[in-house]
MDAnalysis code that builds the backbone (N, CA, C; Angstrom):
import MDAnalysis as mda
import numpy as np

u = mda.Universe.empty(564, n_residues=188, atom_resindex=np.repeat(np.arange(188), 3), trajectory=True)
u.add_TopologyAttr("name", ["N", "CA", "C"] * 188)
u.add_TopologyAttr("resid", np.arange(1, 189))
u.add_TopologyAttr("resname", ["MET", "LYS", "SER", "PRO", "TRP", "ALA", "ALA", "MET", "VAL", "PHE", "SER", "SER", "PHE", "LEU", "SER", "ALA", "CYS", "ALA", "THR", "ARG", "GLN", "ALA", "ASP", "HIS", "PHE", "TYR", "ILE", "LEU", "SER", "ALA", "GLN", "PRO", "PRO", "GLY", "ALA", "SER", "GLU", "ALA", "ARG", "ALA", "ALA", "GLY", "ALA", "THR", "PRO", "ALA", "THR", "LEU", "LYS", "VAL", "THR", "LEU", "PRO", "SER", "LEU", "VAL", "ASP", "ARG", "ALA", "GLU", "MET", "ILE", "LEU", "ASN", "THR", "SER", "ALA", "ASP", "GLY", "VAL", "MET", "VAL", "LEU", "GLU", "HIS", "GLU", "ARG", "TRP", "ALA", "ALA", "PRO", "LEU", "SER", "ASP", "ILE", "VAL", "ALA", "GLN", "ALA", "LEU", "ALA", "ARG", "ASP", "ILE", "GLU", "ARG", "ARG", "ARG", "ALA", "ASP", "ILE", "LEU", "VAL", "THR", "GLU", "HIS", "SER", "VAL", "PRO", "HIS", "ALA", "PRO", "GLY", "THR", "ALA", "ILE", "MET", "ILE", "THR", "VAL", "ASP", "VAL", "VAL", "GLN", "MET", "THR", "VAL", "ARG", "ARG", "GLY", "GLU", "ARG", "ALA", "SER", "ILE", "GLU", "THR", "HIS", "TRP", "ARG", "ILE", "LEU", "ASP", "PRO", "ARG", "THR", "GLY", "LYS", "ASP", "GLU", "ALA", "GLY", "GLY", "ALA", "VAL", "PHE", "SER", "VAL", "PRO", "LEU", "ALA", "GLN", "ASP", "GLY", "TYR", "ALA", "ALA", "VAL", "ALA", "GLN", "ALA", "LEU", "SER", "GLU", "CYS", "VAL", "GLY", "LEU", "LEU", "ALA", "ASP", "ARG", "LEU", "VAL", "ALA", "GLN", "LEU", "ARG"])
u.atoms.positions = np.array([
    [36.446, -38.907, -22.885],
    [36.873, -37.491, -23.606],
    [35.199, -37.213, -23.596],
    [35.300, -35.629, -23.287],
    [33.902, -34.777, -23.533],
    [33.856, -34.306, -24.480],
    [32.555, -34.408, -25.298],
    [31.393, -33.409, -26.214],
    [31.563, -32.240, -26.304],
    [32.155, -31.851, -27.231],
    [32.052, -30.222, -27.318],
    [30.785, -29.509, -27.448],
    [29.510, -30.646, -27.458],
    [28.390, -30.214, -27.660],
    [27.921, -30.155, -26.298],
    [28.521, -30.848, -25.137],
    [28.183, -31.053, -24.261],
    [28.495, -30.006, -23.119],
    [30.183, -29.578, -23.548],
    [30.720, -28.166, -22.482],
    [29.810, -26.851, -23.223],
    [29.292, -27.116, -24.734],
    [28.492, -25.670, -24.986],
    [27.319, -25.486, -23.916],
    [26.537, -26.340, -24.231],
    [25.105, -26.663, -23.119],
    [25.300, -26.251, -21.754],
    [26.774, -26.898, -21.302],
    [26.985, -26.567, -20.103],
    [26.644, -25.098, -19.534],
    [27.818, -24.468, -20.680],
    [28.419, -23.042, -20.213],
    [27.005, -22.080, -20.836],
    [26.148, -22.615, -21.715],
    [25.046, -21.787, -21.855],
    [23.896, -22.015, -20.679],
    [23.974, -23.183, -20.050],
    [23.173, -22.478, -18.472],
    [23.819, -21.934, -17.714],
    [25.058, -22.126, -17.565],
    [25.669, -21.527, -16.387],
    [25.476, -20.259, -16.480],
    [25.778, -19.365, -18.017],
    [25.481, -18.293, -18.368],
    [23.819, -17.529, -18.098],
    [23.095, -18.144, -18.478],
    [21.562, -18.025, -18.121],
    [21.749, -18.142, -16.526],
    [21.866, -18.823, -15.973],
    [22.054, -18.645, -14.400],
    [22.617, -17.593, -13.600],
    [23.716, -17.057, -14.813],
    [24.078, -15.719, -13.829],
    [23.722, -14.635, -14.314],
    [23.323, -14.659, -15.416],
    [22.325, -13.408, -16.211],
    [20.555, -13.237, -15.284],
    [20.544, -13.997, -14.497],
    [19.312, -14.043, -13.992],
    [19.196, -12.645, -13.367],
    [18.019, -12.047, -13.476],
    [17.900, -10.826, -12.613],
    [17.380, -10.906, -11.235],
    [18.209, -10.257, -9.990],
    [17.426, -10.419, -8.659],
    [15.880, -10.099, -8.829],
    [15.104, -10.308, -7.683],
    [13.889, -9.828, -7.272],
    [14.300, -8.590, -6.170],
    [13.462, -7.987, -6.235],
    [13.730, -6.575, -5.255],
    [11.768, -6.703, -4.647],
    [12.080, -6.480, -3.184],
    [10.687, -6.662, -2.813],
    [10.942, -5.389, -1.563],
    [9.248, -4.718, -1.624],
    [9.136, -3.526, -1.251],
    [7.983, -3.562, -0.496],
    [7.697, -2.734, 0.809],
    [6.426, -2.557, 1.448],
    [6.617, -1.125, 1.455],
    [5.614, -0.385, 2.331],
    [5.071, 0.781, 2.430],
    [5.082, 1.191, 3.707],
    [5.615, 2.284, 4.082],
    [5.900, 2.851, 5.310],
    [5.326, 3.593, 6.305],
    [5.064, 3.684, 7.380],
    [3.940, 4.402, 7.871],
    [4.177, 5.776, 8.098],
    [3.643, 6.582, 8.055],
    [3.950, 8.064, 7.829],
    [3.360, 8.766, 8.766],
    [4.122, 9.880, 9.764],
    [5.659, 10.190, 9.312],
    [6.258, 9.294, 9.939],
    [7.522, 8.857, 9.283],
    [8.457, 8.220, 9.948],
    [8.858, 8.165, 11.447],
    [9.381, 7.218, 12.276],
    [9.712, 7.431, 13.732],
    [8.767, 6.526, 14.478],
    [9.141, 6.761, 15.598],
    [8.634, 5.825, 16.684],
    [6.974, 6.561, 16.637],
    [6.098, 5.533, 17.029],
    [4.601, 5.991, 17.240],
    [4.312, 6.208, 19.074],
    [3.305, 7.008, 19.049],
    [3.089, 7.359, 19.918],
    [2.278, 6.216, 20.925],
    [2.664, 6.239, 22.435],
    [2.408, 5.571, 23.003],
    [0.491, 5.192, 23.033],
    [-0.063, 4.401, 23.156],
    [-1.407, 3.722, 23.041],
    [-2.117, 4.049, 24.048],
    [-3.253, 5.057, 24.078],
    [-4.112, 5.233, 25.079],
    [-4.721, 4.595, 25.953],
    [-4.600, 3.987, 27.164],
    [-5.510, 2.995, 27.648],
    [-7.158, 3.337, 27.647],
    [-7.615, 2.178, 26.984],
    [-9.441, 2.119, 26.576],
    [-9.106, 2.781, 25.252],
    [-8.711, 2.583, 24.589],
    [-8.673, 3.069, 23.123],
    [-9.517, 2.745, 22.637],
    [-10.497, 3.595, 21.711],
    [-11.600, 2.942, 20.771],
    [-10.888, 2.049, 19.550],
    [-11.775, 1.461, 19.042],
    [-11.839, 0.079, 18.468],
    [-11.958, 0.784, 16.727],
    [-11.210, 0.234, 16.019],
    [-11.395, 0.690, 14.672],
    [-11.604, -0.001, 14.014],
    [-12.090, -0.625, 12.753],
    [-12.002, -1.893, 12.127],
    [-11.750, -1.251, 10.613],
    [-10.859, -1.685, 9.961],
    [-10.208, -1.141, 8.506],
    [-10.318, -1.777, 7.409],
    [-10.844, -1.757, 6.309],
    [-11.303, -2.735, 5.325],
    [-10.606, -1.957, 4.138],
    [-9.721, -2.431, 3.239],
    [-9.178, -1.863, 2.068],
    [-9.255, -2.278, 0.921],
    [-9.741, -1.859, -0.471],
    [-9.991, -2.718, -1.031],
    [-9.103, -1.853, -2.509],
    [-8.120, -2.953, -3.448],
    [-7.849, -2.197, -4.505],
    [-8.378, -2.559, -6.232],
    [-7.902, -1.530, -7.008],
    [-8.349, -2.483, -8.610],
    [-7.564, -3.540, -8.671],
    [-8.259, -4.806, -9.393],
    [-7.241, -6.152, -9.408],
    [-5.611, -5.628, -10.504],
    [-5.963, -4.219, -11.112],
    [-4.867, -4.262, -11.712],
    [-3.610, -4.059, -11.420],
    [-3.465, -3.187, -9.869],
    [-2.788, -3.004, -9.448],
    [-2.575, -3.651, -8.388],
    [-3.315, -4.542, -7.240],
    [-3.308, -5.154, -6.326],
    [-2.673, -6.916, -6.633],
    [-1.338, -6.573, -6.899],
    [-0.506, -8.269, -7.603],
    [0.818, -8.087, -6.863],
    [1.664, -8.953, -7.086],
    [2.908, -9.053, -6.476],
    [3.750, -8.045, -7.674],
    [3.519, -8.105, -8.501],
    [4.793, -7.161, -9.342],
    [4.015, -5.367, -9.401],
    [4.715, -4.958, -9.130],
    [4.955, -3.095, -9.148],
    [4.585, -2.905, -10.600],
    [3.334, -2.140, -10.760],
    [2.567, -1.501, -12.353],
    [3.223, -0.128, -12.203],
    [3.932, 0.706, -13.320],
    [3.937, 1.898, -13.893],
    [3.108, 1.664, -14.828],
    [2.500, 3.237, -14.710],
    [1.794, 3.812, -15.953],
    [2.841, 4.594, -17.010],
    [2.428, 4.294, -18.321],
    [3.556, 4.188, -19.204],
    [2.629, 5.525, -20.263],
    [1.480, 5.313, -20.333],
    [0.607, 6.259, -21.110],
    [-0.405, 6.321, -20.423],
    [-1.807, 7.008, -20.672],
    [-2.718, 7.095, -20.332],
    [-3.714, 6.111, -20.664],
    [-3.275, 5.003, -21.523],
    [-4.181, 3.650, -21.796],
    [-3.000, 2.315, -21.277],
    [-1.676, 2.808, -21.297],
    [-0.919, 1.544, -20.994],
    [-0.458, 1.625, -19.851],
    [0.304, 0.395, -19.417],
    [0.955, 0.124, -18.212],
    [2.329, -0.721, -18.188],
    [3.264, -1.034, -17.392],
    [4.142, -1.709, -17.267],
    [4.113, -2.670, -16.134],
    [4.549, -3.830, -16.278],
    [4.308, -5.128, -15.411],
    [6.031, -5.156, -15.037],
    [6.278, -4.616, -14.031],
    [7.661, -4.758, -13.438],
    [8.306, -6.371, -12.757],
    [8.566, -7.049, -13.452],
    [8.645, -8.710, -13.312],
    [9.440, -8.650, -11.678],
    [10.593, -8.103, -11.734],
    [11.573, -8.219, -10.525],
    [11.283, -6.841, -9.649],
    [10.749, -6.269, -9.617],
    [10.229, -5.573, -8.502],
    [9.006, -5.566, -8.042],
    [9.032, -6.388, -7.047],
    [7.571, -6.612, -6.628],
    [7.100, -6.760, -5.245],
    [5.992, -6.081, -4.440],
    [5.863, -6.143, -3.430],
    [6.064, -7.414, -2.239],
    [6.030, -7.153, -1.365],
    [6.504, -8.454, -0.596],
    [5.372, -8.792, 0.191],
    [4.166, -8.503, -0.198],
    [2.961, -9.207, 0.458],
    [1.712, -8.683, -0.453],
    [0.732, -8.956, -0.572],
    [-0.546, -8.712, -1.151],
    [-0.290, -7.131, -1.371],
    [-0.515, -6.010, -2.315],
    [-0.749, -4.680, -2.196],
    [-2.108, -4.111, -1.290],
    [-3.164, -4.863, -1.022],
    [-4.022, -4.453, -0.347],
    [-3.899, -4.593, 1.067],
    [-2.893, -5.562, 1.284],
    [-2.657, -6.133, 2.961],
    [-1.544, -4.931, 3.488],
    [-0.549, -4.848, 2.763],
    [-0.046, -3.296, 2.433],
    [-0.043, -1.962, 2.676],
    [-1.423, -1.667, 1.766],
    [-2.198, -0.638, 2.360],
    [-2.539, -0.095, 3.194],
    [-3.215, -1.993, 3.744],
    [-4.073, -1.816, 4.827],
    [-3.220, -1.797, 6.034],
    [-2.387, -2.244, 6.028],
    [-1.663, -2.037, 7.213],
    [-0.638, -0.934, 7.735],
    [-0.523, -0.305, 6.338],
    [0.326, 1.201, 6.265],
    [-0.694, 2.172, 6.762],
    [-1.841, 2.085, 5.963],
    [-3.256, 2.971, 6.697],
    [-3.208, 2.923, 7.772],
    [-3.455, 1.865, 8.468],
    [-3.919, 1.454, 10.020],
    [-3.024, 1.983, 10.931],
    [-1.661, 1.945, 10.562],
    [-0.298, 2.667, 11.172],
    [-0.365, 4.095, 11.311],
    [-0.847, 4.710, 10.032],
    [-0.705, 6.138, 9.877],
    [-2.137, 6.541, 10.797],
    [-3.207, 6.128, 10.427],
    [-4.235, 6.467, 11.922],
    [-3.505, 6.618, 13.047],
    [-3.116, 5.336, 13.560],
    [-2.950, 5.073, 14.869],
    [-2.038, 6.562, 15.246],
    [-0.877, 6.290, 14.549],
    [0.155, 7.529, 14.685],
    [-0.529, 9.007, 14.863],
    [-1.595, 9.623, 14.203],
    [-2.355, 10.474, 14.332],
    [-3.044, 10.619, 15.526],
    [-3.469, 9.460, 15.911],
    [-5.191, 9.210, 17.225],
    [-4.444, 8.291, 18.181],
    [-3.937, 8.614, 18.767],
    [-3.000, 7.730, 20.147],
    [-4.313, 7.158, 20.654],
    [-5.915, 7.350, 20.652],
    [-6.802, 7.245, 21.497],
    [-7.624, 6.008, 20.367],
    [-7.224, 5.610, 19.047],
    [-7.615, 4.854, 18.447],
    [-6.971, 3.499, 17.982],
    [-7.461, 2.357, 18.144],
    [-6.549, 1.036, 18.031],
    [-7.509, 0.904, 16.415],
    [-6.567, 0.351, 15.367],
    [-7.328, -0.036, 14.274],
    [-6.725, -1.222, 13.908],
    [-7.803, -2.422, 13.603],
    [-7.475, -3.583, 13.198],
    [-8.279, -3.737, 12.031],
    [-7.725, -5.104, 11.581],
    [-8.222, -5.505, 9.821],
    [-9.759, -5.692, 10.281],
    [-10.505, -5.705, 9.309],
    [-11.735, -5.863, 9.145],
    [-12.779, -7.058, 9.689],
    [-11.664, -7.957, 9.767],
    [-12.313, -9.459, 10.167],
    [-12.327, -9.504, 11.667],
    [-11.377, -9.064, 12.499],
    [-11.347, -9.143, 13.736],
    [-12.704, -8.768, 14.454],
    [-13.125, -9.691, 15.041],
    [-14.747, -9.532, 15.826],
    [-14.566, -8.332, 17.078],
    [-15.487, -7.600, 17.060],
    [-15.544, -6.661, 18.357],
    [-17.122, -6.817, 18.840],
    [-17.451, -6.500, 19.945],
    [-18.605, -6.392, 20.371],
    [-19.490, -5.601, 19.705],
    [-20.957, -5.732, 18.957],
    [-21.386, -5.138, 18.312],
    [-21.486, -3.989, 18.599],
    [-21.822, -2.763, 17.916],
    [-21.949, -1.398, 18.420],
    [-20.689, -0.772, 18.633],
    [-19.638, -1.387, 18.671],
    [-18.356, -0.355, 19.437],
    [-17.648, 0.044, 18.654],
    [-16.959, -0.863, 17.638],
    [-16.119, -0.508, 16.779],
    [-16.340, 0.460, 15.522],
    [-15.730, 1.555, 15.186],
    [-15.789, 2.284, 13.994],
    [-15.602, 1.667, 12.969],
    [-16.576, 1.858, 12.077],
    [-15.927, 0.849, 10.903],
    [-15.524, 2.082, 9.451],
    [-14.207, 1.508, 9.219],
    [-13.727, 2.752, 8.216],
    [-13.911, 1.794, 6.831],
    [-14.078, 2.003, 5.994],
    [-14.068, 1.287, 4.387],
    [-13.281, 2.460, 3.839],
    [-12.470, 1.501, 3.028],
    [-11.577, 2.735, 1.978],
    [-11.413, 1.986, 0.328],
    [-11.963, 2.317, -0.249],
    [-12.049, 1.907, -1.641],
    [-11.000, 2.558, -2.617],
    [-9.611, 2.271, -3.248],
    [-8.961, 2.659, -3.836],
    [-9.544, 2.363, -5.423],
    [-10.176, 3.611, -5.371],
    [-10.582, 3.832, -6.885],
    [-9.150, 3.665, -8.494],
    [-8.433, 4.107, -8.278],
    [-6.820, 4.088, -9.063],
    [-6.126, 4.343, -8.682],
    [-5.060, 3.049, -8.777],
    [-3.507, 3.845, -8.247],
    [-2.913, 4.173, -9.699],
    [-1.946, 4.954, -9.708],
    [-1.299, 5.314, -10.816],
    [-0.068, 6.220, -10.472],
    [1.167, 5.548, -11.204],
    [2.542, 5.910, -10.553],
    [3.464, 6.350, -12.452],
    [3.695, 7.341, -12.117],
    [4.453, 7.792, -13.335],
    [5.670, 8.120, -13.069],
    [6.707, 7.004, -13.478],
    [7.811, 6.917, -13.026],
    [8.417, 8.557, -13.658],
    [9.745, 9.079, -12.504],
    [9.669, 10.323, -12.820],
    [9.021, 11.290, -12.702],
    [7.966, 11.140, -12.178],
    [6.529, 12.357, -11.966],
    [5.970, 12.344, -11.215],
    [5.072, 10.974, -10.523],
    [4.302, 11.350, -9.972],
    [3.412, 10.094, -9.274],
    [3.272, 10.112, -8.056],
    [2.102, 8.735, -7.877],
    [0.918, 9.573, -7.125],
    [0.000, 8.620, -7.705],
    [-1.467, 9.269, -6.671],
    [-2.462, 8.028, -6.703],
    [-3.138, 8.606, -5.578],
    [-4.273, 7.449, -5.369],
    [-5.688, 7.887, -5.590],
    [-6.728, 7.748, -5.939],
    [-7.810, 8.059, -5.907],
    [-8.690, 7.179, -5.351],
    [-9.024, 7.896, -4.082],
    [-9.828, 6.942, -3.059],
    [-11.512, 7.535, -2.488],
    [-12.376, 6.116, -2.236],
    [-13.790, 6.754, -1.814],
    [-13.657, 5.979, -0.422],
    [-14.958, 7.098, 0.636],
    [-14.345, 6.208, 1.480],
    [-15.731, 6.517, 2.714],
    [-16.018, 5.684, 3.395],
    [-17.303, 5.626, 4.374],
    [-16.012, 5.632, 5.670],
    [-16.990, 6.200, 6.766],
    [-16.562, 5.871, 8.297],
    [-18.187, 5.841, 9.004],
    [-18.130, 5.232, 9.749],
    [-19.618, 4.697, 10.199],
    [-19.374, 4.604, 11.601],
    [-19.798, 5.249, 12.833],
    [-19.442, 5.527, 14.088],
    [-21.142, 5.354, 14.682],
    [-20.832, 3.311, 15.153],
    [-22.426, 3.290, 15.457],
    [-22.109, 4.044, 16.815],
    [-21.593, 3.930, 17.403],
    [-21.697, 4.654, 19.118],
    [-22.440, 6.365, 18.883],
    [-21.980, 7.081, 17.628],
    [-22.574, 8.155, 17.559],
    [-24.086, 8.283, 16.351],
    [-23.821, 7.285, 15.615],
    [-24.631, 7.110, 14.556],
    [-24.289, 8.120, 13.420],
    [-23.215, 9.050, 13.399],
    [-22.436, 9.277, 12.114],
    [-21.740, 8.357, 10.986],
    [-22.366, 8.882, 10.335],
    [-21.974, 7.947, 8.948],
    [-21.439, 9.344, 7.572],
    [-20.404, 8.873, 7.418],
    [-19.638, 10.168, 6.793],
    [-18.713, 9.215, 5.559],
    [-19.179, 10.123, 4.069],
    [-18.576, 9.437, 3.296],
    [-17.532, 10.581, 2.360],
    [-16.914, 10.070, 1.878],
    [-16.035, 11.047, 0.935],
    [-15.331, 10.389, -0.301],
    [-14.558, 11.293, -0.992],
    [-13.511, 11.010, -1.837],
    [-12.577, 11.962, -1.933],
    [-11.377, 11.497, -2.598],
    [-10.717, 12.210, -3.258],
    [-8.886, 11.941, -3.735],
    [-8.288, 12.532, -4.403],
    [-7.254, 12.036, -5.008],
    [-6.272, 12.726, -4.121],
    [-5.063, 11.835, -4.122],
    [-3.860, 12.260, -3.244],
    [-2.571, 12.022, -3.897],
    [-1.896, 12.965, -4.262],
    [-0.802, 12.624, -5.027],
    [0.598, 13.233, -4.509],
    [1.866, 13.054, -5.003],
    [2.863, 13.246, -4.315],
    [3.599, 13.037, -5.419],
    [5.109, 13.722, -5.763],
    [5.822, 13.771, -6.244],
    [6.711, 12.782, -6.355],
    [7.363, 11.616, -7.529],
    [8.772, 11.360, -7.067],
    [9.918, 11.937, -6.879],
    [10.307, 11.561, -5.421],
    [11.566, 12.158, -4.959],
    [12.657, 11.843, -5.768],
    [12.815, 10.758, -6.196],
    [14.347, 10.194, -7.067],
    [13.407, 9.332, -8.044],
    [14.178, 8.582, -8.772],
    [13.991, 7.868, -10.198],
    [14.541, 6.604, -9.614],
    [14.028, 5.792, -8.818],
    [13.908, 4.143, -8.696],
    [13.112, 3.741, -7.744],
    [13.030, 2.432, -7.961],
    [12.031, 1.816, -7.688],
    [11.203, 2.200, -5.723],
    [12.198, 2.047, -5.022],
    [11.988, 2.120, -3.748],
    [11.047, 4.023, -3.419],
    [11.661, 4.664, -4.362],
    [11.078, 5.981, -4.743],
    [9.295, 6.064, -5.120],
    [8.889, 4.708, -5.622],
    [7.781, 4.682, -5.726],
    [6.857, 4.238, -4.245],
    [7.604, 3.373, -3.623],
    [7.122, 2.848, -2.410],
    [6.315, 4.120, -1.814],
    [8.061, 4.776, -1.786],
    [7.547, 5.716, -0.848],
    [6.732, 6.989, -1.067],
    [6.884, 7.036, -2.373],
    [5.529, 8.642, -2.513],
    [4.322, 7.989, -2.704],
    [3.949, 5.919, -2.646],
    [2.872, 5.726, -2.143],
    [2.490, 5.732, -0.590],
    [3.663, 5.545, 0.280],
    [3.397, 5.576, 1.013],
    [2.913, 6.559, 1.667],
    [3.695, 7.917, 1.456],
    [3.382, 9.304, 1.604],
    [1.883, 9.774, 0.970],
    [0.872, 9.037, -0.108],
    [-0.283, 9.357, -0.741],
    [-1.100, 8.751, 0.734],
    [-0.268, 7.887, 1.251],
    [-1.423, 6.896, 2.257],
    [-1.313, 7.638, 3.325],
    [-0.139, 8.177, 3.882],
    [0.049, 9.305, 4.569],
    [-1.411, 10.602, 4.242],
    [-1.416, 10.803, 3.315],
    [-2.267, 11.795, 3.000],
    [-3.590, 11.694, 3.390],
    [-3.876, 10.261, 2.794],
    [-5.369, 9.763, 3.109],
    [-5.557, 9.690, 4.588],
    [-4.615, 8.922, 5.410],
    [-4.660, 8.932, 6.623],
    [-5.289, 10.840, 7.278],
    [-4.500, 11.533, 7.039],
    [-4.898, 12.932, 7.537],
    [-6.618, 12.939, 7.514],
    [-6.779, 12.859, 6.069],
    [-8.158, 13.070, 5.607],
    [-9.189, 12.740, 6.629],
    [-8.654, 11.251, 6.988],
    [-9.327, 10.198, 7.289],
    [-9.517, 10.613, 8.874],
    [-8.377, 10.881, 9.526],
    [-8.688, 10.826, 11.299],
    [-9.158, 12.903, 11.238],
    [-9.282, 13.547, 10.172],
    [-10.320, 14.960, 10.219],
    [-11.002, 14.575, 10.260],
    [-11.911, 13.514, 9.288],
    [-13.665, 13.371, 9.809],
    [-13.957, 12.524, 10.643],
    [-13.193, 12.038, 11.502],
    [-12.920, 10.916, 12.418],
    [-13.151, 12.087, 14.265],
    [-12.831, 13.428, 13.737],
    [-13.100, 13.940, 15.129],
    [-14.291, 14.564, 15.196],
])
């Protein structure tokens, strides 16, 4: 004969398993959406290094709740380290705007003096649910072929189109796209 206690424990275990919230994973998409242009033969190499504040460079999505508060969304997650996702999206965004540039990771070796070096420091990333997403950035572009060395900084902000976590990823994708526009303007 089964104990009522065992049945109750088993029932509690099953209900705990059944109510576990599923994790959702997000990436940033290249902007503008659609197919990339064909890569030009002999494209100029560029290396890209992106850094993010440790507060947001984590697996969980972070939302700002006030000037001094954040909410860590345990079940809304980035599919990879956010700094990698931002770097990949920014690289594709630059390439979509300039078919004559091939962007690689900062760690990929190139012949000395041949690659344009782009360094982006995301100083702050802010997402207010139902409002806006923004990134504050500083950057430096060094072209060793011409000796051109430019630095800049700006805040890129877009409204959240809808009230869902996929909208957060889309808004941040658009912010990164605006950053790519600015960087490409300085690469000319």
